[in-house]
N, C-alpha and C positions, 0 to 999 in steps of 0.2 A: 504494500500500500504506500502511496506517496505521502511523505510527511507534508503537513500543511505549511506552505511557504509563507502565506500571508492571508489575512482576512479578505483583502481586496481581490486576491486571486479567486477565492470562492465566490465573491460577489459577482465577478464577471461571468463565472461559470453558471451562477444562478440565473443571470440575465439570458444566457444562451438557452438554458433549459426552459425558462418561461416563454421565450419566443417560439421554441420548438413546440411547446404545448399549445400555444395559440394557433400555430400552423396546423397541428393535428386536429384541433377542434374545428378548424375551418375546412378541413379536407373532405368532409361529407355533409353536403347540404341536402335536406330531405326533398325528394321529388313529390310531385302531386299525388302519385300512387301510394306514397308512404304516409300521406297525411290521413289523419282520422278526425272526423268532425267532432268538435267538443260538445259535450252535453250541456244542458242549461245550468247544471250545478258546477261546471268547471269554468275557471277563468281562462281567458285566451292565452295568458302567459303564466307558466308555473314558476315560482321562485326556486332558485338553486340553493340548497343547503350549504352554507359557507363551510361547514365541517367537512364536506366532501368536495370542495372546490380546490383542485390542485393548484391552479394558477394563483388564486388568492393566497394560499399557504406559502407558495414560493415567493411571492412579492412581499408578504409580511416578514418572512424569514430574511429576505435580502435587506429590507429596511432595518431590521434588527441588527444585522451585520454592520451596516453602514454606521449605525449608532453605537457600535462596540458592545452590543448586548448579546454576548455569546450564548448565554443560557437560553434566551428566547429564540435565537437563531437556530441553535442545535435542536431544540424541540420542534421548531417549524419545519426544518429539513427532514427530521424523522417522520413527522406527520405526512409530509409531501411524498416521502419515499414509500410509505404504506399505500399510497394511491397511484403510484407510478410503476410501470414495468421497465423503467430505465435503470440498469445496474449502476451507471455513473452517478445518478442521483443518490442511490442507496450508499455508494462508497463515500460521497461527499458528506452525507448525513452521519456516517460512522466516524469519519475524520473529525467532524465538528464535535461530536459527543466525546471522543477521545481527548481532543484538545481542551475541552471543558472539564475533563475528568469526571464525567457523569457516567459511571460504569453501567448502571441499569439502562440508561438511554442508549449507550453504546451497544449493549447486548441486543436491544430491540432493533436498532438500525442494522446491526450486523446480521441478524437473523433474516431480515429482508434481503440484504445484499447476497447472502449465501443462497437464498432461493433463486435469485435472478442470475448469479454468476458463481456457481458452486466451485469452479476450478480456479478462480482468481487467487494468485499467490498471496495477496494481501489479506485473505480470509484468515489464514493461520497466524499471520503477524498480528492481526487485530485481536484474535482470541488470546494470544500470548500477552499482548499489551493490557488487555482487561484483567487477565489473571494476575499479572504483576501488580496492577493497580489495586486489586482486591486482596493481595497477599497470598495468592495461591501459587506458590513457587513451582511445585511439582507439575501442575497443569501447564504453566507457562513453558517449562522445559520440554514437556511432551509436544506442545504445539510447535515450538521452534525446532525441535528435532525432526518433526514431520516436514517442516519447511526446508530444512537442510536435505532431507532424504528425497525431496521432490526433484532435486537436480537443477532447480531454477538458477540462472546465472546471477540473478539479483538477490539471492537468498541472504548472503552475508550483509549486504547493504541494508536489507529490511531488518535483519536481526540487530544490526548496529543502531538503527533508528529506534527500535523498540527498547533496547537496553539503555541508551543514552537518555531516553525520556522517562525511564522508570523513576518513581519517587524515591526509592531506596537504592542508592548507587552501590553500596557494599553488597546488598542482596543481588543486584544485577551482575556484579562481578562473580558472585558464587554461581549464578546461572551460566555465565560465560565459561567458567572453568569446567562445568559439567558438559557443556556443548563441545568444547575444544580443549581436551587435556593437553598439557604442555608437551607430552611426548608424541602427540599426534597432530601434525601441522598440515596434513593433506598433501595434495599434489601440485598446488599452485603457490608460488612464492608470494605473489601479490596478496592472496588471501591470508597466508601465514603472517605477513607483516601487518596487514589490516587488523587482524585479531589481536596482535600484540599492542598495536596503537589503541585499539578499543579498550583493552585492559588498563592501559595507562590512563586514558581519559576517565575511566570509572574509578580510578584511585588505587588500583592494585598494582603498585610498581613492581613488587616482587614477582608476581605472576607474569607481568609484561616482560620482565627481564628473562624469565625462563622460556617464554615463547620466542623471544628474539634470539636467544642462544640456540634454541632448537631450529629456528629458521636458517640461521647461519650454517649450522652443522648439516642441515638437510640439503640446502640449495647452493651455498657458497656464492650467492648472487649479489649484484651491486645493491639492489633494493634492501636486502636483508642486512648487509654490512652497514649501509648508510643509516638505517633506522637503529641498528644495534649501537653504533657509535654515538648517535644523537641521544639515544636513551641514556647511555652511560653519562654523557655530558650533562643532561638534564638532571640527573641524580647527583651531580657534583663529584662523580667518580672519574676525575680527569685522567689519572694514570691508565685506567681500563679503556677509556675512550681513545687515548693516544695509541694504545696497543691495537685496538680494533681497526682504527683508521689506517695505521701503518700496514697491517696485514691486508686490508682492502686495497690500498694503493699498489701494493706489490702484485696483487692479482689483476687490478684494473688501473694501470698507470695513466691512462688517458682520460680518466673520468673527472670532469670538472666538478661534478657534484661531490664526489668523495674528497677531492682536494679542498673544496670550499668548506666542507664539514670539518676536516682535519684542521684547517686554518682557524676556524672559529674556536675549536677546542684549545689550540695553542694560544690564541688571543685571550681566551678566558683564563688561561694559566699564566698570563703576563709574559708570554713569549711572542711578542709582536714580530720580531725579526724572523723567528722560525716560521711564523705564519706566512710572511711574505715569501720566504724561500720555498715553502711547500707549494704555494700557488704558481711559482715560476717553473715548476717541473712538468707541467702539461701544456696542452694547446692554449694559445693566448687569444683573447679577444678583448673588447672594450671593458667588459665586466671584470675580468681577471686583472687587467692592467690597473684599473681604478682601485680594486681591492688591495693589490700589492702596494700601490702608492699609499693607501690609507694606513696599512699596517706598518710600512717603513716610516711613515711620518710619526706614528705612535711611538715607534722605537727610537725616533730622532736619529736615525742612521743616515747621515748625509751621503756617505759613499754608496749605500744601497739605493737611495733615492736618485743619485746621479746615474747609476747603472740602469735603473728603470727608465729614466728620462731618455737616455741614449737608445734604449731598446724600442721605446715607443716612437722616437724620432725616426728610427730606421725601419719601422714596420710599414708594410705596403698597404695597410688598410686605409679606407676612405677617411680623409681629414674633414669630417663634418664638424658641426659645432661642439658636439660632445668630446671629440678627440682634441680639438683645439683648446677647449677649456681644460682638459686634463694636462695637456702640454704646458699651458700657462701655469697651472697649479704646481706642477713638478718643477718648472723653472723658478717659480717663486720660492719653493721650499729649499732649493739648492742655491738661492740668492743670485740667480741669473735674472736680475730685475729687468734689464733691457729686453731680454728675450721674452720674459713674461708679458711685458707691456705689448710687444708685437703680437704675441699669440692672442691675447685678449682683444686687441683691436681688430684682429682678423675675423672675428665672429660677427656675422651679419645681424642687422637689427631685426630681420625676419626670423631669426633662429630662436628656438625656445631657450637657449642658454645665454641669450644676449643680456638679460637683466643681471644675472649673476656675474657674467664676465665684466660688465661695466662697473659693478661694485668692487670686484677684485682689482680692476684697472685703477680705480680711484685710490684704493689702499696702497697699491704698489707705487703709484706716482707720489703719494704722500711719504712713503718710506724712502723714496729717492729725493726727498727735499724739494718736491715740485707740488706743493700744496695748492697753489693757484690753479694749476692744470687739473688737479684732482677735483677741486671745487667746480670747475667748469664742466667736467665730465658728469658730476652729480646734478648740476643744474640742468644740463641737457636731458639727463635721464629722468629727472622729475617732470619735465615737459612731456617726454615720451610716454610716461605712465600716468599722465593726468587722467583722473576719473577712475583709477584703480587704487582705492584707499590703502590696501595692504602693502602694495609696492611703494606707494608714496610715503607711507610711514617709514619703511625700511630706508629709503633714500634720505629722509630728513634725519633719522636717528644716526645714520652713518656720517652725514654732513656735520651734525652737532658734535659727534664723538671726535672727528678729525680736528675740528676747530678747538675743542676743549683741550685735547692733548697738546696742541700747539700754543696753549696759553691765551687763546683769543676768547676769553670768557664771555664778554658782552655779545660777540657774534654768535657764540654757541647758544646762549640764552635766547637770542633773537630768533634762531632757527627753531628752538623748542616752542617759542611763542607763536611763530608762524604755523607750525604743525598743529598746535592745539587750537588755533583759530579755524583751521580747516577740519580738524578732527576733534571737536571739543570734548567728546565722551570717551576718547581713546585712553584706556588705562596704561598701556605700554609707554606711550609718549609721556604721560604725566609721571609715571614711575621713573623713567629715565631722567626727566628734569629734576625730580625730587632727589635722586642720588647724586646728580651733578651739583645741585645747590648745596647739599650737605658736604660734599667733597670740597667745595669752595668756601666752606665755613658759614654759609647762609642756612643755618640749621632750622630756623623758624620757617623760612620759605619752603624748605624740603618737607618739614613736618606738615605744613598746610596741604601740600600736594598729596602726601601719603594719607592724611585724614580724609581728603576728598575722595580718594580711591576707595578707602574702607567704607565710607558712607554710601558710595555708589555700588560697591561689591563687598558686602559684609563677609563673604567667604573667600576672599582673595588672600590666600595663605602668604604669598610673597609680600604683599603690602602690609598685612598684619605683622609679619615678622620684622620687616624693615622699620616700620613705625615703632614697634616695641623695642628693638635694638637701639634705634636712634635715641629714644627717650632715655633708655637705661644708660647708654654710653655718655650722654651729655647732661645727666642729672645725678651725678654721683652722690650728693649729700641730701637729696630730696626724697624722703621716704615715700610720700604719696605718689610721686611720679614713678618711682621704682615699682610700686604695687600696680600702677596702671600698666607699666611696661610688662610686668609679669603676666597680667591677665591677657594682654594682646598676644604675647608669645605663646601662652598656653592655648589660646584659640587656634593659632596657626599650627601648633604641634598636633592638636586634635584633628585638624584637617589633613596634615601630612606628617604622620608620626615617625617616618623613617628618613626624613629629609635632614642631611647632616648640618646644613646651614641653620636650620631652625633649632636643632638640638644644641648647636653651639651657642645660639642666642639664649636658650633656656639656661645653659650652664653659666653664661655671663651674667644674666640678671640675678640668678641665685647667688653668684659671687658678690654682686652689688648689695644684695639683701643680707649678706653675712653668713650664708649657709655654705661653708666651704666644702663640707663632705658631699653634699648633694651636687654642688657645682662641679667638683672633681669627677664625680660619677658621670654626669651628663657630658662633660668635655672629653673624657676618655672615650665614651661611646661615639661622639662626633668624630674624634680624630681617627678612631679605628675605621669608621666608614669612609672618611675622606681626609687623609693626612696632608692637608694643605697648610700654607704658612700662617694664615690668619688664625685658624683654629689652634695651631701649634703655639702661637703667641698667647692666646687666652689660657690654654692648658698649662703652659709654662708659668704664667703669672699666678695661677691658683696654686700650683705646686710650690712656687717661691713663697707665697703667702703662708703656706703650711710648713715652711721651713725645709722643704725637700729640694734644696738648691741643686744638688748634683743631677737629679732626674730632670729638673727644669732645664738645666744647661744641655742635657742630652737631647731633649725634645727640640730645643731651639737649634742646636747644631745640625740635627737631622734635617730640619726644615730649611736651614740656610743652604745646606748642600744641595737639596732638591731644587731650591730657587736658582742656584748657580747653574745646575744642569739644564734648567728650563729657560735660562736667560731672563729671569724675572727678579723682582725685588719688592717684597712686601713691606709697605710703609709701616703697617701695624706691627710686624715682627721686629723691624729695625728699631722703631720707637720704644717698644716694650723692653727689648734687651738693653738699650742705652739708658732708659729711665731706671731700671731696677739694678743694673750692675755697675753703674758709674760710681 
């Protein structure tokens, strides 16, 4: 049986059935010989009992569907199916009842469908679906086993639909284990992999693992290897995933899918360079070149990036906009700025990559101390995308950022003002202006913008966090402001409990409130999730305040080394170290 894709799909089907019914009603007009003269006791027109009017029931059911009244629609379709000889209508009625989880109504509609189309493969599926809904596990297993025994090519797809829609996922996993023991994977690799994937979706990872192992042992196929390796990675068993993918690539060295899977595992294991090298071993295309470049950039391996650039440069593939953009990005990463500018400029305005290329062009021009040229590029780009608010916003934000970094504060603020005049309710522009104002020491102006965002979007976690952190960081001795900051950050953390920046803010406000132990706990958690320099500065300061100077210095040294590797310099980290250790 088809799973119901949407209520509107059924509505269109109902219209077709209603029109067909109208046509059927009009197909036989009585002839004069058929007519019988009415008696004096009879009216000339006999009323039709609406309870037996198929068309009326279909139309009423359709209107119920359009109004999202699934209960009324399901009952209406079931009533209509009782009056019709069309198996498609009975199937639709069964589907609706199943979707509404009205098992009694589903049994009734199914009985009608079975009378009209007793061999339909969806019959067994529906019986199993109802049995699972009513907690009759053994009956469900029997029906699904019958479906498998029918040899229907769609059997496993129908079984998957049934089990995934079962209210008890663990119970559904038990049913699956009865249908497909781990030591019996059938004769088709695709089915064996699909069953393992189904077990994983039902939450039985152990059973999924056994099925995947059996599929690899039985078929030694690319599909089985790819799923087995991905399953190990999804379970965070990275050594096992690496072993599986290494064995797979030895058997299928040209498989882009296996190499991509292996690269993803290596990337997850923080071996970005290894990921780039794995992708280099097979046939190359636009996708693999781009992925290799991304992994090499993550590894900050300039030599590897240079090799990839030369390889792409020598490749005979078409130099369309996507290829030109990649060449520009690679040239930029290896600091061949003149070449990068040429590649970006070569991309046509009609190309889908034009907008991104022009943004990158402006950035590289600015890095080459050609800010005025960069601003002209962005001004032209703003004209080109006039009427496209999302792209206009990106141009204005980049323009303001370039001006701000060059110390042209008034010009940057003018751009933010221009953007907000055109997009007055845009929280991203207002948020960017708020952070810029705070960075320039205009804390009150930044706070006003952040409060405006929170008023407009009370569940904007980023704005709540930024406002709370700003209040806390600039109101050291004001207890009431610190309590307000705590409440704002608490709301942000409730919305995004795993966000490192918000956890860091919570640690910082707790420190301001004098709860050093709670602050340390939060900051350790934030640093573990995201060991960046700003969080390290806060963590080190709390450690220092607790008298744990050696550990504070260790955290700061670690952060400074990472900053040096990334060619960055955290002002917060530098200020904290100088203030506490001088």
